[in-house]
Short mmCIF file of the C-alpha atoms (twelve columns), coordinates in Angstrom:
data_MODEL
# 
_entry.id   MODEL 
# 
loop_
_atom_site.group_PDB 
_atom_site.id 
_atom_site.type_symbol 
_atom_site.label_atom_id 
_atom_site.label_alt_id 
_atom_site.label_comp_id 
_atom_site.label_asym_id 
_atom_site.label_seq_id 
_atom_site.Cartn_x 
_atom_site.Cartn_y 
_atom_site.Cartn_z 
_atom_site.pdbx_PDB_model_num 
ATOM 1   C CA . ALA A 1   25.071 53.187 73.241  1 
ATOM 2   C CA . LEU A 2   27.129 49.821 72.983  1 
ATOM 3   C CA . LEU A 3   27.587 49.922 76.659  1 
ATOM 4   C CA . GLN A 4   24.255 49.594 77.392  1 
ATOM 5   C CA . VAL A 5   23.724 46.167 75.774  1 
ATOM 6   C CA . PRO A 6   25.757 42.914 76.718  1 
ATOM 7   C CA . ALA A 7   29.467 42.752 75.011  1 
ATOM 8   C CA . THR A 8   29.545 40.001 72.586  1 
ATOM 9   C CA . PRO A 9   32.815 38.585 71.081  1 
ATOM 10  C CA . SER A 10  31.559 39.715 67.808  1 
ATOM 11  C CA . THR A 11  31.219 43.197 68.996  1 
ATOM 12  C CA . ARG A 12  34.631 43.126 70.591  1 
ATOM 13  C CA . ALA A 13  36.030 42.120 67.311  1 
ATOM 14  C CA . ARG A 14  34.324 44.703 65.417  1 
ATOM 15  C CA . VAL A 15  35.524 47.874 67.635  1 
ATOM 16  C CA . HIS A 16  39.008 46.213 68.428  1 
ATOM 17  C CA . ARG A 17  40.385 47.719 65.044  1 
ATOM 18  C CA . LEU A 18  38.955 51.257 66.437  1 
ATOM 19  C CA . LEU A 19  41.933 51.256 68.866  1 
ATOM 20  C CA . ARG A 20  44.230 52.387 66.118  1 
ATOM 21  C CA . ASP A 21  41.935 55.223 65.087  1 
ATOM 22  C CA . ARG A 22  43.512 58.746 64.902  1 
ATOM 23  C CA . ASP A 23  41.080 60.234 67.415  1 
ATOM 24  C CA . PRO A 24  41.892 59.776 70.982  1 
ATOM 25  C CA . HIS A 25  38.280 60.092 71.771  1 
ATOM 26  C CA . VAL A 26  37.034 57.164 69.582  1 
ATOM 27  C CA . ARG A 27  40.209 55.453 71.301  1 
ATOM 28  C CA . LYS A 28  39.170 56.086 75.099  1 
ATOM 29  C CA . HIS A 29  35.613 54.861 74.565  1 
ATOM 30  C CA . VAL A 30  36.706 51.462 72.725  1 
ATOM 31  C CA . ILE A 31  39.104 50.866 75.787  1 
ATOM 32  C CA . ALA A 32  36.059 51.436 77.911  1 
ATOM 33  C CA . LEU A 33  33.761 49.283 75.964  1 
ATOM 34  C CA . LEU A 34  36.486 46.516 75.675  1 
ATOM 35  C CA . ALA A 35  36.942 46.579 79.489  1 
ATOM 36  C CA . HIS A 36  33.264 46.729 80.312  1 
ATOM 37  C CA . ASP A 37  32.406 43.268 81.915  1 
ATOM 38  C CA . ALA A 38  35.880 41.929 80.950  1 
ATOM 39  C CA . SER A 39  37.061 39.249 83.430  1 
ATOM 40  C CA . GLY A 40  38.900 35.646 83.544  1 
ATOM 41  C CA . GLU A 41  40.381 34.801 80.053  1 
ATOM 42  C CA . ASP A 42  38.869 38.019 78.586  1 
ATOM 43  C CA . ALA A 43  40.676 40.234 81.071  1 
ATOM 44  C CA . ARG A 44  43.983 38.270 80.077  1 
ATOM 45  C CA . ALA A 45  43.290 38.836 76.547  1 
ATOM 46  C CA . LEU A 46  42.353 42.307 76.911  1 
ATOM 47  C CA . SER A 47  45.399 43.323 78.778  1 
ATOM 48  C CA . ALA A 48  47.326 41.830 75.879  1 
ATOM 49  C CA . THR A 49  46.164 44.954 73.942  1 
ATOM 50  C CA . LEU A 50  45.997 47.440 76.844  1 
ATOM 51  C CA . VAL A 51  49.449 47.201 77.986  1 
ATOM 52  C CA . PRO A 52  51.133 48.351 75.062  1 
ATOM 53  C CA . LEU A 53  48.698 51.341 74.982  1 
ATOM 54  C CA . THR A 54  49.949 52.365 78.226  1 
ATOM 55  C CA . SER A 55  52.650 53.710 76.222  1 
ATOM 56  C CA . ASP A 56  50.925 55.743 73.994  1 
ATOM 57  C CA . PRO A 57  52.073 59.091 73.411  1 
ATOM 58  C CA . ASP A 58  48.406 60.566 74.050  1 
ATOM 59  C CA . ILE A 59  47.595 60.860 77.641  1 
ATOM 60  C CA . ARG A 60  43.923 60.442 77.299  1 
ATOM 61  C CA . THR A 61  44.476 56.855 75.865  1 
ATOM 62  C CA . VAL A 62  47.145 56.045 78.334  1 
ATOM 63  C CA . ARG A 63  44.968 56.879 81.324  1 
ATOM 64  C CA . ALA A 64  42.096 54.797 79.671  1 
ATOM 65  C CA . ALA A 65  44.045 52.045 79.059  1 
ATOM 66  C CA . LEU A 66  45.397 52.408 82.940  1 
ATOM 67  C CA . LEU A 67  41.761 52.226 84.429  1 
ATOM 68  C CA . ALA A 68  40.624 49.203 82.199  1 
ATOM 69  C CA . LEU A 69  43.548 47.352 83.602  1 
ATOM 70  C CA . GLY A 70  42.342 48.298 87.089  1 
ATOM 71  C CA . THR A 71  38.681 47.372 86.127  1 
ATOM 72  C CA . ALA A 72  39.872 44.021 84.940  1 
ATOM 73  C CA . ARG A 73  42.460 43.648 88.167  1 
ATOM 74  C CA . ALA A 74  44.627 42.714 85.744  1 
ATOM 75  C CA . ARG A 75  47.346 42.025 88.219  1 
ATOM 76  C CA . TRP A 76  49.554 40.239 85.496  1 
ATOM 77  C CA . ALA A 77  50.192 44.025 84.099  1 
ATOM 78  C CA . GLY A 78  50.918 45.325 87.395  1 
ATOM 79  C CA . GLU A 79  54.686 45.896 86.316  1 
ATOM 80  C CA . ALA A 80  53.520 47.616 83.174  1 
ATOM 81  C CA . VAL A 81  51.035 49.742 85.230  1 
ATOM 82  C CA . ALA A 82  53.568 50.445 87.737  1 
ATOM 83  C CA . ALA A 83  55.913 51.671 84.957  1 
ATOM 84  C CA . ARG A 84  53.550 54.644 84.531  1 
ATOM 85  C CA . LEU A 85  54.244 56.150 88.060  1 
ATOM 86  C CA . HIS A 86  57.322 57.764 86.345  1 
ATOM 87  C CA . HIS A 87  55.290 59.468 83.617  1 
ATOM 88  C CA . PRO A 88  55.933 63.273 83.152  1 
ATOM 89  C CA . ASN A 89  52.053 63.539 83.489  1 
ATOM 90  C CA . MET A 90  50.911 63.863 86.920  1 
ATOM 91  C CA . ASN A 91  47.531 62.992 86.376  1 
ATOM 92  C CA . ILE A 92  48.936 59.814 84.622  1 
ATOM 93  C CA . ARG A 93  50.879 59.002 87.796  1 
ATOM 94  C CA . LYS A 94  47.797 59.487 90.049  1 
ATOM 95  C CA . THR A 95  45.802 57.015 87.756  1 
ATOM 96  C CA . ALA A 96  48.821 54.425 87.503  1 
ATOM 97  C CA . ALA A 97  48.861 54.743 91.267  1 
ATOM 98  C CA . ALA A 98  45.025 54.263 91.808  1 
ATOM 99  C CA . THR A 99  45.130 51.434 89.472  1 
ATOM 100 C CA . LEU A 100 47.592 49.773 91.570  1 
ATOM 101 C CA . LEU A 101 45.116 49.209 94.122  1 
ATOM 102 C CA . HIS A 102 43.287 46.467 91.557  1 
ATOM 103 C CA . ALA A 103 46.245 45.353 89.639  1 
ATOM 104 C CA . GLY A 104 49.212 45.653 91.838  1 
ATOM 105 C CA . SER A 105 51.606 42.665 92.030  1 
ATOM 106 C CA . PRO A 106 55.233 42.367 94.072  1 
ATOM 107 C CA . ALA A 107 56.722 43.478 90.699  1 
ATOM 108 C CA . ALA A 108 55.355 46.969 91.437  1 
ATOM 109 C CA . VAL A 109 56.805 47.558 94.574  1 
ATOM 110 C CA . PRO A 110 59.917 48.985 93.576  1 
ATOM 111 C CA . TYR A 111 58.413 51.138 91.650  1 
ATOM 112 C CA . LEU A 112 56.025 52.347 94.254  1 
ATOM 113 C CA . LEU A 113 59.171 52.744 96.530  1 
ATOM 114 C CA . ARG A 114 60.852 54.878 94.244  1 
ATOM 115 C CA . ALA A 115 58.072 57.212 93.634  1 
ATOM 116 C CA . LEU A 116 57.383 57.556 97.594  1 
ATOM 117 C CA . GLY A 117 60.901 58.573 97.539  1 
ATOM 118 C CA . ARG A 118 60.528 61.158 94.826  1 
ATOM 119 C CA . ASP A 119 56.985 62.749 94.749  1 
ATOM 120 C CA . ASP A 120 55.555 64.988 97.589  1 
ATOM 121 C CA . ASN A 121 52.276 65.871 95.916  1 
ATOM 122 C CA . PRO A 122 49.706 64.773 98.640  1 
ATOM 123 C CA . GLY A 123 47.150 63.152 96.729  1 
ATOM 124 C CA . LEU A 124 49.674 61.206 94.619  1 
ATOM 125 C CA . ARG A 125 51.376 60.183 97.811  1 
ATOM 126 C CA . SER A 126 47.992 59.011 99.284  1 
ATOM 127 C CA . ALA A 127 47.296 56.559 96.283  1 
ATOM 128 C CA . LEU A 128 50.869 55.442 96.353  1 
ATOM 129 C CA . GLU A 129 50.701 54.552 100.216 1 
ATOM 130 C CA . GLN A 130 47.366 52.634 99.715  1 
ATOM 131 C CA . ALA A 131 48.723 50.745 96.745  1 
ATOM 132 C CA . LEU A 132 51.695 49.857 98.569  1 
ATOM 133 C CA . ARG A 133 49.695 48.597 101.437 1 
ATOM 134 C CA . THR A 134 47.351 46.458 99.425  1 
ATOM 135 C CA . VAL A 135 50.428 44.602 97.460  1 
ATOM 136 C CA . VAL A 136 52.696 44.050 100.831 1 
ATOM 137 C CA . GLY A 137 50.017 43.720 103.409 1 
ATOM 138 C CA . PRO A 138 51.189 43.552 106.788 1 
ATOM 139 C CA . ALA A 139 55.033 43.867 105.472 1 
ATOM 140 C CA . TYR A 140 54.106 47.588 104.885 1 
ATOM 141 C CA . ALA A 141 56.118 49.186 107.491 1 
ATOM 142 C CA . ALA A 142 59.218 46.725 107.167 1 
ATOM 143 C CA . THR A 143 59.286 47.434 103.452 1 
ATOM 144 C CA . LEU A 144 59.549 50.957 103.793 1 
ATOM 145 C CA . LEU A 145 61.886 51.071 106.525 1 
ATOM 146 C CA . ALA A 146 64.125 48.800 104.603 1 
ATOM 147 C CA . ALA A 147 63.832 51.242 101.453 1 
ATOM 148 C CA . ALA A 148 64.467 54.238 103.864 1 
ATOM 149 C CA . GLU A 149 67.923 52.585 105.223 1 
ATOM 150 C CA . ALA A 150 68.973 51.810 101.491 1 
ATOM 151 C CA . ALA A 151 68.205 55.318 100.567 1 
ATOM 152 C CA . ARG A 152 71.295 57.209 99.777  1 
ATOM 153 C CA . ASP A 153 69.538 60.567 99.474  1 
ATOM 154 C CA . LYS A 154 68.468 62.210 102.446 1 
ATOM 155 C CA . ARG A 155 65.252 63.723 100.571 1 
ATOM 156 C CA . ALA A 156 64.199 60.291 99.420  1 
ATOM 157 C CA . ARG A 157 64.862 58.737 102.899 1 
ATOM 158 C CA . ARG A 158 62.716 61.729 104.531 1 
ATOM 159 C CA . LEU A 159 59.926 61.219 101.829 1 
ATOM 160 C CA . LEU A 160 59.788 57.346 102.300 1 
ATOM 161 C CA . LEU A 161 59.600 57.518 106.287 1 
ATOM 162 C CA . ARG A 162 56.907 60.145 105.811 1 
ATOM 163 C CA . ALA A 163 54.795 57.340 104.549 1 
ATOM 164 C CA . LEU A 164 55.169 55.862 108.209 1 
ATOM 165 C CA . ASP A 165 53.613 58.504 109.614 1 
ATOM 166 C CA . HIS A 166 51.611 56.667 113.012 1 
ATOM 167 C CA . GLU A 167 53.255 53.344 111.900 1 
ATOM 168 C CA . VAL A 168 56.351 53.316 114.077 1 
ATOM 169 C CA . THR A 169 56.055 53.171 117.962 1 
ATOM 170 C CA . ALA A 170 58.730 54.991 120.083 1 
ATOM 171 C CA . ARG A 171 59.863 51.501 121.134 1 
ATOM 172 C CA . ALA A 172 60.579 50.694 117.469 1 
ATOM 173 C CA . VAL A 173 62.510 53.661 117.009 1 
ATOM 174 C CA . LEU A 174 64.524 52.849 119.917 1 
ATOM 175 C CA . ALA A 175 65.498 49.582 118.768 1 
ATOM 176 C CA . LEU A 176 66.344 51.243 115.589 1 
ATOM 177 C CA . ASP A 177 68.823 53.517 117.098 1 
ATOM 178 C CA . ARG A 178 70.466 50.567 119.311 1 
ATOM 179 C CA . GLY A 179 71.062 49.019 115.683 1 
ATOM 180 C CA . ALA A 180 72.374 52.111 114.178 1 
ATOM 181 C CA . SER A 181 69.791 52.483 111.486 1 
ATOM 182 C CA . PRO A 182 70.590 55.462 109.034 1 
ATOM 183 C CA . ALA A 183 66.885 56.187 109.234 1 
ATOM 184 C CA . VAL A 184 66.668 57.192 112.940 1 
ATOM 185 C CA . PRO A 185 67.550 61.096 112.628 1 
ATOM 186 C CA . ALA A 186 64.766 61.352 109.924 1 
ATOM 187 C CA . LEU A 187 62.315 59.390 112.199 1 
# 
């Protein structure tokens, strides 16, 4: 019901204490309420509350906190969000990758590359690739190539290069071959 009315500082203050409620459903709805219409300084203050919740043992609370950080476009929390790319629960990893589309920062790049070199779930990989494109922009292909060349594990190299599908031209492969790039056989 509170989502239907404009959030005021007094409303936020009254519901904030409910973030410590034992019921994960209550916490999830409080996070949604706090994130509703949060922007500017409100979003920064909100992220100070939400970032610790991304490490909560309850996956519903973690997911709600990640979604709220994405809604608030909290780029300053990008590294905390990216750390959830290695969560044991696939749903949390997918949510973190989707959140990085809106809250990604350069600090998230190593996490994104590590996840791309590890996970082969198509839905997760798609979200990871989109997030990486958003964060690094035109340096997408170069970033992936550099990571693939640095990868020691052949599987990780292959998974990283799979994200370059339709990105690298035959001419570029020939240039990499002349430079004796370790990525050429996989390309």
